[in-house]
C-alpha positions in Angstrom: 23.5 -114.3 -177.8 26.2 -112.5 -175.9 27.5 -115.8 -174.5 27.3 -117.6 -177.9 29.4 -114.8 -179.4 32.0 -115.2 -176.6 32.1 -119.0 -177.3 32.6 -118.5 -181.0 35.4 -115.9 -180.6 37.2 -117.9 -178.1 37.0 -121.0 -180.2 38.6 -119.0 -183.1 41.5 -118.0 -180.7 42.0 -121.6 -179.6 42.0 -122.9 -183.2 44.5 -120.1 -184.2 46.8 -121.0 -181.3 46.5 -124.8 -182.1 47.6 -124.2 -185.7 50.8 -122.5 -184.5 51.7 -125.6 -182.4 51.1 -128.1 -185.2 54.3 -130.3 -185.7 53.7 -130.4 -189.5 54.0 -126.7 -189.7 57.1 -126.6 -187.6 58.9 -129.4 -189.5 58.3 -127.8 -192.9 56.5 -130.9 -194.2 59.3 -133.3 -193.4 62.2 -130.8 -193.8 64.6 -129.7 -191.1 63.6 -127.3 -188.3 65.5 -124.5 -186.5 64.4 -125.4 -183.0 65.1 -122.0 -181.4 63.2 -120.1 -184.2 60.4 -122.6 -183.9 60.2 -122.0 -180.1 60.3 -118.2 -180.7 57.5 -118.6 -183.2 55.5 -120.8 -180.8 56.0 -118.2 -177.9 54.9 -115.4 -180.3 51.9 -117.3 -181.4 50.9 -118.1 -177.8 51.2 -114.5 -176.9 49.1 -113.5 -179.9 46.4 -116.0 -178.7 46.6 -114.6 -175.1 46.4 -111.0 -176.4 43.4 -111.9 -178.7 41.6 -113.6 -175.8 42.3 -110.7 -173.5 41.0 -108.3 -176.1 37.9 -110.5 -176.7 37.2 -110.5 -172.9 37.6 -106.8 -172.6 35.3 -106.3 -175.5 32.6 -108.5 -174.2 32.9 -106.9 -170.7 32.6 -103.5 -172.2 29.5 -104.5 -174.2 28.0 -106.1 -171.0 28.5 -103.0 -168.9 27.4 -100.7 -171.7 24.2 -102.5 -172.0 23.5 -102.3 -168.3 21.3 -99.7 -166.7 22.8 -97.0 -164.5 22.5 -97.8 -160.8 21.6 -94.8 -158.5 22.8 -95.4 -154.9 21.2 -93.3 -152.2 23.8 -92.8 -149.4 22.5 -92.3 -145.8 25.5 -91.6 -143.6 26.1 -89.6 -140.4 27.4 -86.2 -141.5 26.2 -85.0 -138.1 25.4 -86.7 -134.8 27.4 -88.9 -132.4 28.8 -91.0 -135.3 29.9 -88.2 -137.4 33.6 -89.2 -136.7 32.9 -92.2 -139.0 31.7 -90.0 -141.9 35.2 -89.3 -143.5 36.2 -93.0 -143.8 32.7 -94.1 -144.9 32.1 -91.4 -147.5 35.7 -91.6 -148.8 35.2 -95.4 -149.2 32.1 -94.8 -151.2 34.0 -92.4 -153.5 36.9 -94.9 -154.0 34.4 -97.6 -154.9 32.6 -95.2 -157.3 36.0 -94.4 -158.9 36.9 -98.0 -159.4 33.5 -99.0 -160.9 33.6 -96.1 -163.3 37.2 -96.8 -164.3 36.1 -100.4 -165.3 33.1 -99.0 -167.4 30.5 -99.5 -164.8 27.5 -97.1 -164.7 26.7 -95.9 -161.2 25.9 -92.5 -159.5 25.6 -91.4 -155.9 23.0 -89.2 -154.3 23.7 -88.3 -150.7 21.9 -87.3 -147.5 22.6 -87.1 -143.8 21.4 -89.7 -141.4 22.7 -88.1 -138.2 22.1 -90.6 -135.4 18.5 -89.5 -135.4 15.7 -91.7 -136.7 13.7 -88.6 -137.7 16.5 -87.2 -139.7 17.3 -90.5 -141.4 13.6 -91.1 -142.3 13.3 -87.8 -143.9 16.5 -88.3 -145.9 15.5 -91.7 -147.2 12.2 -90.5 -148.3 13.9 -87.6 -150.2 16.5 -89.9 -151.8 13.8 -92.3 -153.0 11.9 -89.4 -154.4 15.0 -88.4 -156.3 15.4 -91.8 -157.9 17.6 -93.8 -155.6 17.5 -97.4 -156.8 19.1 -98.8 -153.6 20.2 -97.5 -150.1 23.6 -97.5 -148.6 23.7 -97.1 -144.8 22.7 -96.2 -142.2 25.8 -96.4 -140.0 23.9 -97.1 -136.7 21.8 -100.2 -136.3 19.1 -98.1 -134.4 18.9 -95.7 -137.4 18.6 -98.5 -139.9 15.7 -99.8 -137.8 13.9 -96.5 -138.3 14.1 -96.7 -142.1 13.9 -100.5 -142.7 10.1 -100.6 -142.8 10.0 -98.0 -145.5 12.5 -99.9 -147.6 10.6 -103.2 -147.0 7.3 -101.6 -148.2 9.0 -100.0 -151.3 11.0 -103.2 -152.0 14.4 -101.3 -152.1 17.6 -103.1 -151.3 19.7 -101.8 -148.5 23.4 -102.6 -147.6 25.1 -101.4 -144.3 28.8 -101.9 -143.6 28.4 -101.2 -139.9 25.1 -102.5 -138.6 26.0 -105.3 -136.2 22.7 -105.8 -134.3 21.7 -109.5 -134.6 18.0 -108.4 -134.8 18.2 -107.9 -138.5 18.9 -111.5 -139.1 15.4 -112.6 -138.0 13.2 -109.6 -138.8 10.5 -110.2 -141.5 11.0 -106.5 -142.7 14.7 -107.1 -143.3 14.0 -109.0 -146.4 16.0 -106.6 -148.7 18.7 -105.8 -146.2 22.2 -107.2 -146.2 25.5 -106.3 -144.5 29.3 -106.7 -145.1 30.2 -106.6 -141.4 29.9 -109.4 -139.0 27.2 -109.2 -136.3 27.5 -108.6 -132.6 27.3 -112.4 -132.2 30.9 -112.4 -133.6 32.0 -109.3 -131.8 31.0 -110.3 -128.3 33.1 -113.5 -128.1 36.2 -111.6 -129.1 35.6 -108.9 -126.6 34.7 -111.4 -123.8 37.7 -113.5 -124.5 40.1 -110.6 -124.5 38.7 -109.3 -121.2 39.1 -112.7 -119.6 42.8 -112.8 -120.8 43.4 -109.5 -119.0 41.9 -110.8 -115.7 38.3 -109.6 -115.8 36.1 -111.4 -113.2 33.5 -108.7 -112.4 32.5 -106.5 -115.4 30.3 -103.4 -115.5 28.8 -103.2 -119.1 27.7 -99.6 -119.7 25.5 -99.7 -122.7 23.5 -97.1 -124.6 19.8 -97.9 -124.6 19.3 -98.6 -128.3 19.2 -101.6 -130.5 23.0 -102.1 -131.0 23.9 -101.2 -127.4 21.4 -103.6 -125.7 21.9 -106.5 -128.1 25.7 -106.3 -127.8 25.5 -105.9 -124.1 23.3 -109.0 -123.6 25.6 -111.1 -125.9 28.7 -109.9 -124.0 27.2 -110.8 -120.7 26.3 -114.3 -121.9 29.8 -114.9 -123.2 31.5 -113.5 -120.0 29.3 -115.9 -118.0 30.6 -118.8 -120.1 34.1 -117.7 -119.2 33.3 -117.7 -115.5 33.0 -113.8 -115.1 30.1 -112.1 -113.6 28.8 -108.8 -115.1 26.0 -106.3 -114.8 24.4 -104.2 -117.5 23.9 -100.5 -116.8 21.9 -98.8 -119.5 21.9 -95.1 -120.3 20.1 -92.8 -122.7 22.2 -91.6 -125.6 21.1 -88.1 -124.6 22.7 -88.4 -121.1 25.3 -85.8 -120.4 25.6 -86.4 -116.6 27.2 -89.7 -115.8 27.5 -89.4 -112.0 24.9 -92.1 -111.3 26.5 -94.5 -113.8 29.9 -94.1 -112.1 28.5 -94.6 -108.7 26.9 -97.8 -109.9 30.3 -99.0 -111.2 31.8 -98.3 -107.8 28.9 -100.0 -106.0 29.2 -103.3 -107.8 33.0 -103.3 -107.3 33.8 -103.9 -110.9 37.4 -104.7 -111.9 36.6 -104.1 -115.6 34.3 -101.6 -117.3 33.0 -101.9 -120.8 31.6 -98.8 -122.5 29.2 -99.5 -125.4 28.6 -96.0 -126.7 29.1 -93.5 -129.6 30.6 -90.1 -129.2 28.6 -89.5 -126.0 30.9 -92.2 -124.5 33.8 -89.7 -124.5 32.2 -87.8 -121.6 31.6 -91.1 -119.8 35.3 -92.1 -120.3 36.4 -88.7 -118.8 34.3 -89.3 -115.8 35.4 -92.8 -115.3 39.1 -91.7 -115.4 38.3 -88.9 -112.9 36.7 -91.5 -110.6 40.1 -93.2 -110.5 39.4 -96.2 -112.8 42.6 -96.9 -114.7 42.3 -96.9 -118.6 43.8 -100.4 -118.6 40.6 -101.6 -116.9 38.3 -99.9 -119.5 37.2 -101.4 -122.8 35.3 -99.7 -125.6 32.9 -101.2 -128.2 33.0 -100.6 -131.9 31.0 -97.3 -131.5 34.2 -95.7 -130.0 36.7 -97.0 -132.6 38.0 -93.5 -133.4 41.6 -92.8 -134.3 41.3 -89.4 -132.5 39.6 -90.7 -129.3 42.5 -90.0 -127.0 42.8 -86.4 -128.1 39.0 -85.9 -127.8 38.9 -87.5 -124.3 41.8 -85.3 -123.0 43.0 -82.6 -125.5 45.8 -81.4 -123.2 47.1 -84.9 -122.4 46.1 -87.7 -124.8 48.3 -90.2 -123.0 45.8 -90.1 -120.0 43.9 -92.7 -122.0 47.0 -95.0 -122.6 46.0 -98.7 -121.9 42.4 -98.3 -123.0 41.2 -101.2 -125.3 38.7 -100.7 -128.1 37.3 -103.1 -130.7 36.1 -102.6 -134.2 35.7 -104.0 -137.7 38.9 -104.2 -139.7 39.4 -104.2 -143.4 42.0 -106.0 -145.5 45.6 -104.5 -145.0 45.9 -103.4 -148.6 42.7 -101.5 -148.6 43.4 -100.0 -145.1 46.7 -98.7 -146.5 44.9 -97.2 -149.6 42.3 -95.5 -147.4 45.0 -94.2 -145.0 46.9 -92.8 -147.9 43.8 -91.1 -149.4 42.3 -90.0 -146.0 45.1 -89.8 -143.6 42.8 -90.5 -140.6 40.2 -92.9 -139.3 39.6 -96.0 -141.4 37.0 -97.7 -139.3 34.4 -99.7 -141.3 35.8 -98.2 -144.6 36.4 -101.4 -146.3 33.0 -102.7 -145.4 31.3 -99.7 -147.0 33.5 -100.0 -150.1 32.3 -103.7 -150.5 28.7 -102.6 -150.1 28.9 -100.4 -153.1 30.7 -103.1 -155.1 28.1 -105.7 -154.1 25.1 -103.5 -154.8 26.4 -102.7 -158.2 27.4 -106.3 -159.0 24.1 -107.5 -157.7 22.3 -105.2 -160.1 24.4 -106.5 -163.0 23.9 -110.2 -162.1 20.1 -109.7 -161.6 19.7 -107.5 -164.6 17.6 -105.1 -162.3 17.8 -103.0 -159.2 14.5 -104.3 -157.8 15.0 -105.3 -154.2 13.7 -108.9 -154.3 15.7 -109.8 -157.4 19.0 -108.0 -156.4 19.1 -109.3 -152.8 18.3 -112.7 -154.0 21.5 -112.9 -156.0 23.9 -111.0 -153.8 24.7 -113.9 -151.4 25.6 -116.1 -154.3 28.1 -113.5 -155.5 30.2 -114.1 -152.4 30.4 -117.9 -152.4 30.9 -121.0 -154.5 32.2 -119.3 -157.6 35.4 -118.1 -159.2 37.3 -115.9 -156.9 37.5 -112.2 -157.8 38.8 -109.3 -155.8 37.6 -106.1 -157.5 34.7 -104.8 -159.6 36.7 -105.2 -162.9 37.6 -108.8 -162.3 34.0 -109.7 -161.1 32.3 -107.8 -164.0 34.5 -109.6 -166.5 33.5 -113.0 -165.1 29.8 -112.1 -165.0 30.0 -111.0 -168.6 31.1 -114.5 -169.4 28.3 -116.1 -167.6 30.5 -117.4 -164.7 29.6 -117.7 -161.0 31.7 -115.4 -158.9 32.9 -115.4 -155.3 33.9 -111.8 -154.3 36.3 -111.1 -151.6 36.9 -107.5 -151.2 38.3 -104.5 -149.4 37.1 -105.7 -146.0 38.8 -109.1 -146.7 36.9 -112.5 -146.9 33.1 -112.3 -147.4 30.5 -115.0 -147.5 26.9 -113.9 -147.2 24.3 -116.4 -145.9 20.7 -116.6 -147.2 19.5 -113.8 -144.8 22.3 -111.4 -146.0 24.7 -111.8 -143.0 28.4 -112.3 -143.7 29.5 -115.4 -141.9 33.2 -114.4 -142.1 34.9 -111.1 -141.4 37.7 -109.4 -139.6 37.8 -107.8 -136.2 40.5 -105.6 -134.7 41.6 -105.3 -131.1 43.3 -101.9 -130.6 44.9 -100.0 -127.7 45.7 -96.4 -127.0 49.5 -96.2 -126.7 51.3 -92.8 -126.3 48.0 -91.1 -127.1 47.6 -93.0 -130.4 45.2 -95.7 -131.4 47.2 -98.8 -132.4 45.9 -102.1 -133.7 47.5 -104.9 -131.7 45.7 -107.8 -133.1 43.3 -108.7 -136.1 41.2 -111.8 -135.8 39.3 -113.5 -138.5 35.9 -114.7 -137.4 33.5 -117.3 -138.7 29.9 -117.4 -137.7 30.7 -116.0 -134.2 33.3 -118.8 -133.7 36.6 -117.2 -132.6 38.5 -120.3 -131.5 
């Protein structure tokens, strides 16, 4: 009924515009015509038609959104733990998305809880949020933490979106049926990291990786890509609870590594200090996305942040416009912000398109919202198109998005950054497609 009403109203607009352009009307039934006045009248009539069409579209969009159910998003992000430095950009991005959705007339609310980087904390939080009425879950930030809650969400058929889980394991897990993400997987991260190390002369790499799902999967992928480039490497795993890194540094020295890669979260700051103390130059050290922290140099050496100058770190990048908006709002770290903004938008658009927040239905439509339709770049544009029955192709704050059938985005952006003068500076942004960085 709604689409039939739209068709009728738009037909009326088209007919009215057509009458204004009728040559018989302009010629005064065979009389003379003031061409400039006629042109003005035509222009005015065309503008009236555009205004009427715009008004009609706004009216139908408003009715479409007004008739939708409110979506309750349960947010599970690290207020505490070794990824707490990510909490400001992630939660600020959630707030900006909420603001934009509500400004367009969308109905969504947020309930929040701490995930820490502790599976027990996250599990307790998710159970509480579901009990309080969360329709969908946003987060967790760490792949290992999401692994601790994904079975619960599978059993309760609740959709989950993460903007920072890069472990490739989710792509093939049976219990990840209702999981999708707006960040490229480690299969895309690893080639960029390996290629950059090879460019800087790496031939013998020590890969220091935390012993969790993310660290081990990325370490293995990185090792494979380094081998393809002719470099040898050795993976040295460590517990995220480790505070004494002496044995790790001794191992690095023993294998004679010319390059060291640290795949860690905040616990990696202590490891960086120990590597520097052992005489390994920062230019020979690379950090994975878990260390992509704007304040890393200051945290590593508060009295002399420049001590880390030359260190390279990799992380997901958002689009330049959104990065600027987040920087102006937050004034600090922007890592993974665009990806979490897009999660909120896609969860909300998915519920609108499916007409329900049920996990099976919502996650079935979400990939289609990012491919093979009319391009739209924010919630208001996309909601207006959905209200008209159009297929949409959302590209958002994080840049291009195209989710495949298992919920992985096959395109994304990745930043290569360096510490220079004690500050984290992006030196290159690369678009990736299905792990291909050529």
